[in-house]
C-alpha positions, 0 to 999 in steps of 0.5 A: 531318559537314562540315568547318567553313568555317574549316578549308576556308579555311585549306586553300585558303590553304595550297594557294595558298601551295604553288601560288605557291611552285611557280610562283616556283620554276619561274620561278626555275629557268627563268631561272637554268638558262640563266644558269648555263651562259652568259655573263651579259650576252651570254645574259641576253636570249636566256634571257629570250626563251626563257623567255617563249616557254616560258611563252607555250606553257604558257599557250596549249597547257596552260592553254588561254588565247587569245593576248590573255589569254596575253600579259597573264598572261605580262606579269604573270609577267615583271614579277613575275620582275623584282621577284623578281630584285631582292629575291633580289639584296638577299638574296644581298648580305645572305647575303654580308655574313653569310658575311663576318662569320662568316668574319672571326669578327666580334663586331660584333652590329650588323652581324649584326643588320643582315644578319639584318634584311635577310634577314628583310625580303627573305623578307617582301618575297618573300612579299608579292610572291608573294601579290600575284602570286597575287591578280593571276593570280586576277583573270585566270584561273579557278580551273580555269585556275589549277590547269592552270597549276600542274600544267603548271608543276610538270611543266615544273619536273620536266623542268628538274630532270631535265635539270639533273641529266643535264647535271651528270652528263655 
């Protein structure tokens, strides 16, 4: 007995969301790991360049893309990181505002509502951006290449986490 097409569609959508979440988590980790230990303005360009090199290496070595395709996909990923950084900044500000309200034990319900709305909007915008990113990658990569990219990024993410834990414990 085969599964209905509807449940397969849900499974694919769920898998895509997990793939996107893993990809953006890795990219966030890649970007923030270097900045956490550096002077923000002096090292930002260096970290961005290093991250671009890592992404290109993954795209060419692990995913098997040619230089032209790897450049195009890397640019898509870079643009999405920049958009994501902006949204995360807005969300960070909303969380700061919320924390200040709570620390001050404020009863200003409108301010709480505004901060919560900003957080929800940021989360929704981030979700839309991730879906857009996934669709753009889907246009550029075959499903097999997407799977290879997901796998390679997950491995890289694990390595980064281990390195961060080791660095923190030293």
